[in-house]
C-alpha positions in Angstrom: -12.4 7.3 19.2 -13.3 5.1 16.2 -14.9 6.8 13.2 -16.3 4.8 10.4 -17.0 5.8 6.8 -14.9 8.9 6.4 -11.9 10.9 7.6 -13.1 13.8 9.9 -12.8 17.2 8.4 -9.3 18.5 9.2 -10.3 22.1 9.6 -6.8 22.9 8.5 -5.3 22.7 5.0 -2.8 19.9 4.2 0.6 21.4 4.3 2.5 18.3 3.0 1.6 14.9 1.9 3.7 11.7 1.5 2.4 8.6 -0.3 4.5 5.5 -0.6 3.8 1.9 -1.7 4.9 -0.7 0.8 6.4 -4.1 -0.3 4.7 -7.3 0.5 6.5 -9.8 2.8 8.8 -9.5 5.8 10.1 -6.0 4.9 6.8 -4.2 5.1 7.0 -3.1 8.7 10.7 -2.0 8.4 9.9 0.0 5.3 6.9 1.7 6.9 9.1 2.6 10.0 11.8 4.0 7.8 9.3 6.2 5.9 7.6 7.4 9.1 10.9 8.1 10.8 12.2 10.3 7.9 8.8 12.1 7.5 8.2 12.7 11.2 11.7 13.9 11.7 11.5 16.4 8.8 8.1 17.6 10.0 9.2 18.0 13.7 6.7 15.4 14.9 9.2 13.0 16.6 7.1 12.9 19.7 4.3 11.0 17.9 6.6 8.6 16.0 6.3 5.7 18.4 2.5 5.9 18.5 2.3 6.2 14.7 4.6 3.1 14.2 2.6 1.1 16.7 -0.7 1.9 15.0 0.7 1.1 11.5 2.2 -2.1 12.8 -1.2 -3.2 14.2 -2.7 -3.0 10.7 0.3 -4.4 8.9 0.7 -7.4 11.2 -2.9 -8.3 10.6 -2.4 -8.2 6.8 0.3 -10.9 6.7 -2.1 -13.9 6.5 -4.2 -12.4 3.7 -1.4 -11.1 1.6 -3.2 -8.1 0.0 -2.4 -7.2 -3.5 -1.2 -3.7 -2.6 -0.5 -1.7 0.5 0.2 2.1 0.6 1.3 4.4 3.4 0.1 8.0 3.5 1.0 10.8 5.9 -0.6 14.2 5.9 0.9 17.2 7.8 -1.3 20.0 8.9 -0.5 22.9 11.3 -1.6 21.1 14.4 -1.9 17.5 13.5 -0.5 14.6 11.5 -2.7 11.9 10.0 -1.3 8.5 8.9 -3.2 6.1 6.7 -2.7 2.5 5.6 -4.6 1.7 2.3 -4.9 -1.9 1.4 -6.9 -4.3 -0.8 -8.8 -7.2 0.7 -11.0 -7.8 3.7 -11.3 -5.5 6.8 -8.6 -5.5 9.4 -9.9 -2.7 11.6 -10.4 -4.9 14.7 -6.7 -5.7 14.8 -5.9 -2.0 15.0 -8.5 -1.2 17.6 -6.6 -1.9 20.9 -3.5 -0.1 19.8 -5.3 2.9 18.2 -7.5 3.5 21.2 -4.4 4.0 23.4 -2.2 5.8 20.9 -4.2 8.0 18.5 -6.3 11.1 19.2 -8.8 9.9 16.6 -8.7 6.9 14.3 -11.1 5.3 11.9 -11.7 3.3 8.7 -13.3 4.1 5.4 -14.1 1.8 2.6 -12.2 2.0 -0.7 -13.2 0.5 -4.0 -11.4 -2.8 -3.4 -10.3 -2.6 0.2 -10.2 0.0 3.0 -8.1 2.8 4.5 -7.4 2.7 8.2 -6.3 6.2 9.5 -4.8 7.5 12.7 -4.7 11.2 13.8 -2.0 12.5 16.1 -2.0 16.0 17.7 
Protein backbone atom coordinates (compact mmCIF):
# COMPACT_ATOMS: atom_id res chain seq x y z
CA UNK A 1 0.00 0.00 0.00
CA UNK A 2 1.49 3.34 -1.08
CA UNK A 3 1.26 6.19 1.39
CA UNK A 4 2.22 9.69 0.32
CA UNK A 5 3.29 12.60 2.42
CA UNK A 6 4.44 11.03 5.67
CA UNK A 7 5.63 7.86 7.32
CA UNK A 8 2.78 6.15 9.18
CA UNK A 9 2.93 6.32 12.96
CA UNK A 10 4.93 3.35 14.16
CA UNK A 11 3.01 2.77 17.34
CA UNK A 12 6.27 1.42 18.74
CA UNK A 13 9.39 3.27 19.81
CA UNK A 14 12.48 3.08 17.63
CA UNK A 15 14.89 0.68 19.29
CA UNK A 16 17.80 1.25 16.94
CA UNK A 17 18.59 3.51 13.99
CA UNK A 18 21.26 3.24 11.31
CA UNK A 19 22.00 6.12 8.92
CA UNK A 20 24.65 5.81 6.22
CA UNK A 21 25.55 7.92 3.18
CA UNK A 22 25.83 5.97 -0.06
CA UNK A 23 28.48 6.63 -2.72
CA UNK A 24 27.52 7.78 -6.16
CA UNK A 25 28.34 5.55 -9.09
CA UNK A 26 28.49 1.82 -9.61
CA UNK A 27 29.15 0.88 -5.97
CA UNK A 28 25.93 2.32 -4.58
CA UNK A 29 23.90 -0.91 -4.73
CA UNK A 30 26.75 -3.05 -3.38
CA UNK A 31 27.29 -0.64 -0.49
CA UNK A 32 23.57 -0.59 0.32
CA UNK A 33 23.44 -4.40 0.29
CA UNK A 34 26.46 -4.63 2.61
CA UNK A 35 24.88 -2.20 5.08
CA UNK A 36 21.50 -3.94 5.02
CA UNK A 37 23.08 -7.39 5.39
CA UNK A 38 25.05 -6.37 8.48
CA UNK A 39 22.14 -4.51 10.07
CA UNK A 40 19.45 -7.13 9.37
CA UNK A 41 21.75 -9.90 10.60
CA UNK A 42 22.50 -8.03 13.84
CA UNK A 43 18.80 -7.31 14.37
CA UNK A 44 17.66 -10.87 13.55
CA UNK A 45 15.61 -9.77 10.52
CA UNK A 46 17.34 -11.94 7.87
CA UNK A 47 13.97 -13.15 6.57
CA UNK A 48 13.21 -9.65 5.25
CA UNK A 49 16.66 -8.98 3.78
CA UNK A 50 15.94 -10.03 0.18
CA UNK A 51 12.78 -7.91 0.09
CA UNK A 52 14.54 -4.90 1.58
CA UNK A 53 17.41 -5.17 -0.92
CA UNK A 54 14.99 -5.48 -3.86
CA UNK A 55 13.04 -2.40 -2.75
CA UNK A 56 16.18 -0.33 -2.22
CA UNK A 57 17.59 -1.49 -5.58
CA UNK A 58 14.42 -0.35 -7.36
CA UNK A 59 14.98 3.19 -6.08
CA UNK A 60 18.75 3.21 -6.55
CA UNK A 61 18.55 1.86 -10.12
CA UNK A 62 16.22 4.71 -11.06
CA UNK A 63 18.64 7.31 -9.65
CA UNK A 64 21.56 6.41 -11.94
CA UNK A 65 20.47 8.61 -14.84
CA UNK A 66 19.88 11.70 -12.70
CA UNK A 67 22.99 11.41 -10.53
CA UNK A 68 21.60 12.96 -7.33
CA UNK A 69 23.92 15.04 -5.21
CA UNK A 70 23.42 12.83 -2.17
CA UNK A 71 21.85 9.51 -1.25
CA UNK A 72 21.43 8.19 2.28
CA UNK A 73 20.18 4.86 3.58
CA UNK A 74 18.27 4.67 6.87
CA UNK A 75 17.06 1.61 8.80
CA UNK A 76 14.83 1.77 11.87
CA UNK A 77 14.29 -1.25 14.12
CA UNK A 78 11.18 -1.50 16.26
CA UNK A 79 9.87 -4.45 18.25
CA UNK A 80 7.75 -5.86 15.42
CA UNK A 81 8.89 -4.10 12.27
CA UNK A 82 11.83 -2.67 10.37
CA UNK A 83 11.59 0.41 8.16
CA UNK A 84 14.17 1.13 5.46
CA UNK A 85 14.37 4.57 3.82
CA UNK A 86 16.29 5.94 0.85
CA UNK A 87 16.74 9.74 1.00
CA UNK A 88 17.96 11.51 -2.12
CA UNK A 89 18.06 14.90 -3.76
CA UNK A 90 16.44 15.55 -7.11
CA UNK A 91 13.21 14.61 -8.86
CA UNK A 92 10.75 11.93 -7.79
CA UNK A 93 11.52 8.25 -8.43
CA UNK A 94 8.61 6.68 -6.61
CA UNK A 95 7.15 5.13 -9.78
CA UNK A 96 10.28 3.06 -10.26
CA UNK A 97 9.87 1.56 -6.79
CA UNK A 98 6.14 0.85 -7.10
CA UNK A 99 6.11 -2.62 -8.75
CA UNK A 100 8.73 -4.06 -6.40
CA UNK A 101 7.40 -2.39 -3.25
CA UNK A 102 3.84 -3.58 -3.87
CA UNK A 103 5.09 -7.20 -3.89
CA UNK A 104 7.75 -7.00 -1.17
CA UNK A 105 6.86 -4.46 1.56
CA UNK A 106 3.96 -4.51 4.03
CA UNK A 107 3.65 -0.74 3.62
CA UNK A 108 5.67 1.73 1.61
CA UNK A 109 5.49 5.37 0.69
CA UNK A 110 7.20 8.59 -0.14
CA UNK A 111 7.48 11.92 1.61
CA UNK A 112 8.95 15.12 0.31
CA UNK A 113 12.17 16.48 1.74
CA UNK A 114 13.48 20.00 1.38
CA UNK A 115 15.47 19.22 -1.78
CA UNK A 116 14.34 15.72 -2.73
CA UNK A 117 12.32 12.93 -1.21
CA UNK A 118 12.43 9.89 1.04
CA UNK A 119 11.08 6.57 -0.19
CA UNK A 120 10.42 4.20 2.71
CA UNK A 121 9.55 0.52 3.03
CA UNK A 122 8.16 -1.24 6.09
CA UNK A 123 8.74 -4.93 6.79
CA UNK A 124 6.95 -6.95 9.49
